[in-house]
N, C-alpha and C positions, 0 to 999 in steps of 0.2 A: 382649314382648320383641323379634321379631321388628322390630316398629314402631320400638321404642326405638335396636336396632341400625343401623336405617336413618336414624337423624335423626345420631348418632353418625357414621356413614360420610359425612354431605355435609355436616355440619360442620366434620369432617376434611379434606375433600379441599378443602372453603374455604378452609381454614386454612394450607393445603400452599399452595395457588395463588398467595395473598396473600404466605405467606411467599415464593415463587418470583419473584415479581413486581418484590418487595423487591431479594431478592439479585441479579436481572438490573440494573437501575436502581443499585442498587450499582456493580456492576463496570460498565455503561457510565460513573455519573460517574467512575468509579477513574480511567479510561481515558483517555476525551476530556478530562477538569481538569488533565491532570498529575502527578496525586497531590499534587492542591491539599491533601489532609488532612494528608500528611507531606511537606511540599514538600522541606525538606531532606534526608530519605532517600533521597526519589524524588530527588534531583539528586543525590546521592555514588552513587545506586546506577544511575543511566542513567551516569553518564561511568566508572564501574568495569564495565560493560557494552557497553562503547562497542567496538567491534570492531579488532581490531590494522592498524592501515595496510600496506598490500602495496604497493609502489611497485614500477611497470612502466617500465621505459626509454620514455621521450617517441618519438613516430613521429619529433618532431626531432633527436633525437640519433642517431638510424639515417639523419640525410640523406637520405632517400627522396626521393626522382622524386615526382612528381604520380598518376603510371600505379600507384607499386608503391607508394604512400598509400592509394592507393582499393582495392587488393588487399588488402592488412593490414589494413585496416578492415574489408570483407566477409568474413576469413577472421573476425574477431571476431564478427562479430554474426551467424555461422550458428552460431557455436559459443553463444551466448547458443541462439537458437531450438533449436539442438540441446538442449541444456541442460532445457531448458521441457520437449521432448516426452519425453525420458525421464521426467522427473518426472509427467507426466502418465501416462504409460503405465505407471508402477511405484504411482502412488495415492497414492507418500507424500511428504511434505517435504523441503526439500535437506539434505542433510549439512552440516558444517560445513564442509569441503574444495569443497563443490560452492558455499558461499557466500560462499569466498575469493574462490575462481575468477572467480563473476559480479563479485564488486565489480572485482578483478583489471581485469577486460574492461572492465566499464561507465568504472573509470577512465582506460585506456588510449583508449576512443571518443574520452572530452573531451577529450585532446589534438590528435585530428585537426581542423588549421584550412587550410583554413577549413572550416566546416562543411559536409558533404555538401548539407544541405538549407537554405537560405536563409529567413529569417523565419518558424523554426518556431512559435514563439507563434501564428502565423496560418496556419499551413498545412492545408489541407482533410484531410492524412494524419493527422490527432491524432484525424479524427471516428471513433466507433466503440467498442469494445470490446477490452481489454486484460488481462493479466494480471499480475498484481504476483509478477514472479521474485524481486525482493529488493528490502529498505530496511531499514537503518539508525534507522528511526525507533519511538520507541517507541506503543503505544497503540493503536486500532481501523485504523486505517490499514496497519499492518506484520500486520495478522490475529492481535494479540491484544488480550483483553479482559480487565481488571480488573488493577488494580496485580499487577505483576512477570508478569502474561503467562498466567494460572492457565489461561484456557481457550485454543485457538491454534487457527486456521482460516484457512480461502483465501481471496486478496482479487482481485477484479476489478474496474476501474475504465469506467465507461461515460459516454464524453464527447460530448456536445449542442452542437456547435458555433455552429447556429442560436441559439440558446435561451441562449447560454454559460454552460453547467452542465456540471457534473459527479458521479457518482453514484460514491463508494467502497463496496463489495457488501463483505461478512466473511460467508461460510458455511463455518457446523460441523457437519462428517457427516462419516459412517460412509463409508469405501472403496465405492463399487456402491450409495451411499443417498440419499437426500432429505434436505439440510441440515436437521436440528431445532433449528438457529437459526443468528438473519441479527440482520447490524446492518448499516444502511444512514446511510453518513453523506453530505448531500445540501451542496454548493455553489455559489454561481454567482461569476462569473469576470469582469473586466476587465482589457482587452490591454491592455499599460505600454508593450512597445514590443515588437522583433521576437522578443526571446528571454522574456518578461517576463509571468506572469500575478499580476494583482492578486488573491487568492480570498477571499469570502467565506464562512465557513460559516454555511447556514441552520438545519438540523437533523437531529439521526441520531434514526432508529426502531428498536425492537429487537423482534424477531420470535420468537412461539415455535410450528414447527408449521406458519408460512406465518401467523396471527395475528398482527398489532400487541398487544404487553403493555406498552411503554414509551413516549414520546418527548421528546424535550429538545430543547427552542429556542434557540437562540445568538445572541447580540445582542451585534455590534463585533466577531469572533473574526475574522481576516484572516492570513494570509498572502502570502507572495510564492513563485511554484511560478517557477524559470527552467528553461528546456529548452537541455540544456547538449550534447544529440546526438540528432537525429532519423533515422534511417536513410532513406535515398534513394527504398526502398521500402516505406518504413511497416509495417517488422517488428518496428522494435526505439528503443524512448523512453527516452532518459535525463536526468534531472533533479534540482532541487537544490531543498529546501522549506524556507523558512525565514521566522522572524516578523519582521514589518518592520522592530524596531527591533534584531536581531542582523545581524554580519557576514555575505559571500558564504561564510566558509571555515569559520561554523560551522551550516549548511546542513546538513539529511541530505539523504540520496540515495535514490534511488528509481531503480530498473529496472525497466521494463516489457516483455513482447512482445505479439505481436497477437496476439487469439485465438483469429483462424482460422487461423493454424497448429499448432490443438492446442495451445497452449502452458497445462498448469496453473498456476490462481496458486499461489504459496507467501506465507511470513512470510519476516522478514529478522531478522538477528543469529544 
């Protein structure tokens, strides 16, 4: 009887492990492939979930002289870093009000002309690890796994300029604990001009308790990343990402803060 129970228990564990891997693979595919199984429903859902636009007066409307413009931009930048530190201290994801504030400040920073950092797509300040503070994009890059974002976590981005590659890392964990689930999206990029990268997705890997359980390789999946603001101190990045066939005004917004500022990653929308 005991021998039979051990066999049943072992069989049950194997079945549960297989079911878990299938679920993780399904979640990753549903997120990365943009709801390929239900494209029409996914498209309507994303449109309905698009955050309302908050328009701040542009710097030009204030007719600021360059020095005043610089001070104003520094204030906005410091506000973003401050929000990131608050999230890191509290161990929570941003509230709806915080998301709206982050997005509003990011849009305002994009109006700073000329951009304080020349040729941001080539700047050495992009190198290193960044925490995602906000995005309105769906999928793993925003900290969501699976259709309709059923699992939520924090996202960081590691940029390696020498190899022209970056990795988006989603970590799902309880406060104060090691992540029980990770998803790593690896991509390479080519510099198109002073502000744009052409990004090519390489693969996405799912890890459970630190062990790889699934890997999906991409073929011919590209995006255009446009650097719309890079702080001269290298603490804040604002970027827009879109499919090559889409127009610039259809791009998703991404706001990053330097992880060295003790800012915790967050998810958007």
